[in-house]
C-alpha positions in Angstrom: -37.2 83.1 -41.8 -33.8 81.7 -40.1 -33.5 78.4 -38.2 -33.7 79.6 -34.2 -35.3 83.0 -34.7 -38.9 83.9 -34.1 -41.2 85.3 -37.1 -42.6 88.4 -36.5 -46.1 89.3 -34.7 -44.5 88.9 -30.8 -44.5 92.4 -29.9 -46.3 91.9 -26.4 -43.5 89.3 -25.7 -40.6 91.8 -27.0 -42.5 94.5 -24.8 -42.1 92.4 -21.7 -38.2 91.5 -22.2 -37.9 94.8 -22.9 -39.4 95.7 -19.5 -37.4 93.2 -17.8 -34.0 94.9 -18.9 -35.4 98.2 -18.2 -36.5 96.9 -14.0 -33.0 95.5 -14.2 -30.9 99.4 -15.4 -33.6 100.8 -12.0 -33.0 98.2 -9.4 -29.2 97.9 -10.1 -28.3 101.5 -9.9 -31.4 101.9 -7.5 -29.6 99.4 -5.1 -25.9 101.3 -5.8 -27.7 104.2 -4.7 -29.1 103.5 -1.5 -26.8 101.6 -0.5 -24.6 103.8 1.9 -28.0 104.5 4.0 -28.8 100.9 4.0 -25.9 100.4 6.7 -26.9 102.8 8.7 -30.5 101.3 8.6 -28.8 98.1 8.9 -26.7 99.0 11.9 -23.9 97.4 10.6 -20.3 97.6 11.9 -17.0 98.6 9.7 -16.0 95.5 9.4 -19.3 94.0 7.8 -20.2 97.0 6.1 -16.5 96.0 4.2 -18.0 93.0 4.2 -21.5 93.9 2.8 -20.1 95.8 -0.1 -18.9 92.6 -2.3 -22.0 90.7 -1.9 -23.8 91.7 -4.8 -21.4 91.5 -7.1 -20.9 87.8 -5.7 -24.8 87.3 -6.4 -23.4 88.1 -10.3 -20.6 85.7 -10.2 -22.7 83.0 -8.8 -25.4 82.8 -10.8 -23.6 84.1 -14.4 -22.8 80.9 -15.6 -25.6 78.6 -14.0 -27.6 80.5 -15.4 -27.1 79.0 -19.0 -28.6 75.7 -17.3 -31.6 77.4 -16.1 -32.5 79.0 -19.7 -30.9 75.5 -21.5 -32.9 73.2 -19.4 -35.9 75.2 -18.7 -35.8 77.9 -21.5 -35.5 81.7 -22.1 -38.7 82.8 -20.9 -38.7 80.0 -17.6 -35.5 81.9 -16.8 -36.0 85.6 -16.4 -39.2 84.5 -14.4 -36.6 82.6 -12.2 -34.7 86.1 -12.1 -37.1 88.4 -11.7 -38.4 86.1 -8.4 -35.1 85.6 -6.8 -34.6 89.6 -7.4 -38.1 89.9 -5.6 -36.8 87.9 -2.5 -34.3 89.5 -2.5 -36.0 93.0 -1.9 -38.2 91.5 0.5 -35.7 90.3 2.2 -35.2 94.1 3.2 -37.6 94.2 5.8 -36.3 91.4 8.0 -32.9 92.5 8.3 -33.8 96.0 8.8 -36.3 94.9 11.3 -33.8 92.5 13.2 -30.7 94.2 12.0 -29.7 91.3 10.9 -26.3 91.0 8.8 -27.2 87.4 7.3 -30.3 88.4 6.2 -28.5 91.3 4.6 -26.1 89.4 2.8 -29.0 86.9 1.5 -30.8 90.1 0.3 -27.6 91.5 -1.7 -26.6 88.4 -2.5 -29.7 87.2 -4.4 -30.2 90.8 -5.8 -27.3 90.2 -7.5 -27.9 86.5 -8.6 -31.0 87.9 -9.9 -30.4 90.8 -11.7 -27.4 88.3 -13.0 -30.0 85.5 -14.6 -32.1 88.4 -16.1 -29.2 89.4 -18.0 -28.1 86.0 -19.0 -31.4 85.2 -20.5 -33.4 88.3 -21.9 -30.7 90.0 -23.2 -29.5 86.6 -25.5 -33.5 86.3 -25.9 -34.3 89.6 -27.8 -31.2 88.5 -30.2 -33.4 85.8 -31.5 -36.9 88.0 -31.3 -37.2 88.6 -34.7 -35.2 88.6 -38.1 -31.6 87.8 -37.9 -30.3 90.6 -39.9 -31.8 93.5 -37.0 -30.4 91.0 -34.2 -27.9 93.7 -33.6 -29.8 96.7 -34.2 -32.9 95.3 -31.7 -30.5 94.2 -29.0 -28.7 97.9 -28.9 -31.9 99.7 -29.1 -33.6 97.5 -26.3 -30.8 97.6 -24.2 -31.2 101.5 -23.8 -33.9 101.1 -21.7 -31.8 99.6 -19.4 -29.8 103.3 -19.5 -33.0 104.9 -19.3 -33.6 102.4 -16.1 -30.5 103.6 -14.4 -31.2 107.5 -15.0 -33.9 106.9 -13.7 -32.6 105.5 -10.5 -29.6 108.0 -10.2 -32.5 111.3 -10.5 -35.1 109.7 -8.4 -32.5 108.2 -5.5 -31.4 111.3 -4.0 -35.4 112.0 -3.6 -36.4 108.8 -2.3 -34.0 109.8 0.4 -34.3 113.0 1.3 -38.5 112.3 1.8 -37.5 109.4 4.0 -34.9 111.2 6.0 -37.9 114.1 6.6 -40.2 111.9 7.2 -41.3 110.6 10.9 -40.4 106.9 9.9 -37.6 106.9 7.9 -36.3 103.1 8.0 -39.6 102.4 6.9 -40.0 104.2 3.8 -36.6 103.0 2.6 -37.8 99.5 3.3 -41.0 100.0 1.5 -39.8 101.4 -1.4 -37.4 98.2 -1.8 -40.5 95.9 -0.9 -42.3 98.1 -4.0 -40.2 97.3 -6.0 -40.0 93.9 -5.5 -43.8 93.9 -5.5 -43.5 95.3 -9.2 -40.8 92.1 -10.0 -43.1 90.0 -9.3 -46.2 92.0 -11.3 -44.2 92.2 -14.2 -43.5 88.1 -13.8 -47.2 87.5 -14.1 -47.8 89.5 -16.9 -44.5 87.8 -18.5 -46.1 84.1 -17.7 -49.6 85.2 -19.3 -47.8 86.2 -22.3 -47.3 84.3 -25.2 -43.9 83.6 -26.4 -42.6 82.1 -29.6 -41.1 78.3 -29.5 -37.3 80.0 -29.1 -38.0 81.5 -25.5 -39.7 78.3 -24.6 -36.8 76.1 -26.2 -35.3 73.4 -24.1 -32.2 71.1 -24.4 -32.7 67.5 -23.2 -31.5 67.0 -19.4 -28.5 64.2 -21.1 -27.0 67.4 -22.8 -25.1 68.7 -19.9 -24.4 72.3 -19.7 -21.2 72.1 -18.3 -19.9 70.3 -21.9 -21.8 73.0 -23.6 -19.5 76.0 -22.6 -17.1 74.1 -24.7 -18.0 74.5 -28.8 -18.4 78.7 -28.4 -15.1 78.6 -26.7 -13.8 77.6 -29.8 -14.6 79.7 -31.8 -12.3 82.3 -32.3 -14.9 85.3 -33.6 -16.3 84.1 -30.1 -13.2 84.7 -28.1 -12.1 87.8 -30.0 -15.9 89.0 -29.0 -15.3 87.7 -25.6 -12.0 89.5 -24.8 -13.3 92.7 -26.8 -17.0 92.7 -24.4 -14.4 92.3 -21.3 -12.2 95.3 -22.6 -15.9 97.6 -23.0 -17.0 97.2 -19.4 -13.7 97.2 -18.0 -13.4 101.0 -19.2 -17.1 101.5 -19.1 -16.4 100.2 -14.7 -14.0 103.1 -13.8 -15.2 106.0 -16.3 -18.9 105.9 -14.8 -18.0 104.0 -11.5 -15.5 106.9 -10.9 -17.2 109.9 -12.2 -18.5 111.4 -9.5 -15.0 111.8 -7.1 -13.1 112.4 -10.5 -15.3 115.2 -11.4 -14.8 116.7 -8.0 -10.7 116.3 -8.2 -10.7 117.9 -11.8 -13.4 120.7 -10.7 -12.8 121.1 -7.1 -15.5 123.9 -7.6 -18.2 121.5 -7.7 -20.6 120.4 -5.1 -21.5 116.6 -4.3 -24.6 117.1 -5.7 -23.3 118.8 -9.1 -21.0 116.1 -9.0 -23.5 113.3 -9.3 -25.3 115.1 -11.7 -22.4 114.4 -14.0 -23.3 110.7 -13.5 -26.8 111.4 -14.1 -25.9 112.7 -17.2 -23.6 110.2 -18.2 -26.4 107.5 -18.1 -28.6 109.6 -20.1 -26.3 109.6 -22.4 -25.3 106.2 -22.8 -29.5 105.5 -23.0 -29.3 108.0 -26.5 -26.3 106.9 -27.8 -28.5 103.2 -27.8 -31.3 104.1 -29.2 -30.2 106.7 -31.7 -26.9 105.1 -33.0 -28.3 101.4 -34.2 -30.6 103.4 -36.6 -27.8 104.2 -38.6 -26.8 100.7 -38.5 -29.7 100.4 -41.8 -27.1 101.5 -43.7 -23.5 100.8 -42.2 -22.6 97.5 -40.4 -23.1 97.6 -36.9 -19.1 96.0 -36.3 -17.9 98.5 -38.4 -20.2 101.6 -36.2 -18.4 99.9 -33.4 -14.8 100.3 -34.6 -16.0 103.3 -35.3 -17.3 104.6 -31.7 -14.7 102.5 -29.9 -12.2 104.8 -31.7 -14.2 107.9 -30.5 -14.4 106.7 -27.1 -10.8 106.4 -26.5 -9.9 110.2 -28.1 -12.9 111.0 -25.6 -11.6 109.1 -22.8 -8.3 110.3 -23.2 -9.6 114.3 -22.7 -11.3 112.7 -19.7 -7.7 111.9 -18.5 -5.3 114.9 -19.7 -7.6 117.5 -19.3 -9.2 119.5 -17.0 -12.3 121.8 -15.3 -15.5 121.4 -17.2 -13.5 119.9 -20.7 -13.1 116.7 -18.6 -16.3 116.7 -16.7 -18.3 117.4 -20.2 -15.8 114.2 -21.9 -17.0 111.8 -19.1 -20.5 112.4 -20.6 -19.4 112.8 -24.3 -17.5 109.3 -24.1 -20.7 107.6 -22.1 -22.6 108.4 -25.3 -20.1 107.1 -27.5 -19.6 104.0 -26.3 -23.4 103.4 -25.4 -23.4 101.1 -28.5 -20.2 98.9 -27.7 -20.9 96.4 -25.7 -24.5 95.1 -26.7 -23.5 95.2 -30.5 -20.5 92.9 -29.5 -22.8 90.8 -27.6 -25.1 90.0 -30.2 -23.1 90.3 -32.9 -21.3 87.5 -31.2 -24.3 85.4 -30.6 -26.1 85.7 -34.0 -24.7 83.2 -35.3 -24.8 80.5 -32.3 -28.4 79.2 -32.5 -28.8 76.8 -29.4 -25.1 77.5 -28.3 -26.1 81.4 -27.4 -27.6 80.1 -24.1 -24.1 78.9 -22.8 -21.8 81.6 -25.5 -24.3 84.2 -23.0 -23.4 83.1 -19.4 -19.3 82.8 -20.6 -19.6 86.4 -22.0 -21.7 87.8 -19.0 -19.4 86.1 -16.8 -15.9 86.5 -18.2 -16.7 90.5 -19.2 -17.9 91.0 -15.5 -15.6 89.1 -13.4 -12.7 90.8 -14.5 -14.0 94.3 -14.0 -16.0 93.6 -10.9 -13.4 94.3 -8.7 -13.2 98.1 -9.8 -16.5 98.6 -8.2 -15.0 98.0 -4.4 -13.1 100.3 -4.5 -12.6 103.7 -3.2 -9.6 105.0 -5.3 -7.3 107.6 -3.6 -7.5 111.3 -5.4 -4.2 111.0 -6.0 -4.2 107.8 -8.5 -8.2 108.5 -9.9 -6.1 110.3 -12.6 -3.4 107.5 -13.6 -6.5 105.6 -13.4 -8.5 107.3 -15.7 -5.9 106.6 -18.8 -6.8 102.6 -18.4 -10.2 103.7 -20.7 -8.1 104.7 -23.4 -6.0 102.2 -24.2 -8.7 99.7 -23.7 -11.1 101.2 -26.1 -8.2 100.9 -28.4 -7.9 97.5 -27.6 -11.8 97.1 -28.0 -11.4 98.6 -31.9 -8.3 96.9 -33.0 -10.3 93.7 -31.7 -13.4 94.8 -33.7 -11.6 95.0 -37.0 -10.2 91.6 -36.4 -14.3 90.5 -35.8 -15.5 92.1 -39.0 -12.8 90.7 -41.1 -13.1 86.8 -39.5 -15.4 84.6 -41.0 -17.9 83.5 -38.4 -18.5 79.6 -37.7 -22.0 78.2 -37.4 -23.1 75.3 -35.5 -22.8 73.1 -38.7 -19.2 74.1 -39.4 
């Protein structure tokens, strides 16, 4: 067994880690889906609403790099518990925010939710890389992240149902608050079970307190393959954020006959396609190298995204879903491939990858572009996917550095 990798036999630990990733996908998308109704419940002014939208994004950016301090000094497992705890507190703060109509409580809630989810992402996904055999690290990570996409699909599908039932009930706001509190309680329950679950040494490993985290960001950045992976992850999330983030308005702009509910279903099916791609495509990694598959599917994503930008009507709408399937393995495969040779440096490397990938693309999650610029905007994803394909080719040919050299 390679140094830094866990031996087999920790199925429960893997299941708990995957469950945390699934909760991350569900909660992130549910929070975004219900956000407009929360604005009403909080009785926010237009100015406060404009300030509130970036709060969850700010939470991500605030904790992406500090999460490396948690995972390095306390271990991956404590990092996941820390993330679940922050996320749960953020969910519970929805209650006083609504009861007091407090903008301050809302900002605290959204920021803690974003911070908790960022910590989960920086600790749980890298841990999966090392929970098993090294040769299966990329395959294992990609397949596990399918649960995150499936959680997003469930949130998109169930979110409108929750809203409809809450609106028709006598105590609509209370029901909405109760939903968030329930998700917070589930995360506390998951953290409790996770604490009782035996994890391998790699999940509990800590560095000395004298080993400063800030200095630990340097070694990964000095590796050429890591810098290439950083750029590729940025391009992939940049493209995905545009394709899925604007799927609803773009579907209606290219196919005006679509009802708002039908346009929402396009996004729902896109997330299901993403989940299916992350589960089934990695099966081919038993015979084809992960980065070769990344190159192939990055090219396919570029072609499909170009169809989305050029076509109209059902073809353009269908290509959004097809693009989601093709892009499924790109980010987790590049991410896991960059970390699997890094041993202890993986903790800091994961934080840097997440921060760079998310910081540049988060601005698009705050935009509501006019219909006039939607189509020009859709020409950016094919260019980004083509760039990611080129970087993946270079990564395949580059010799990976290891801590020893």
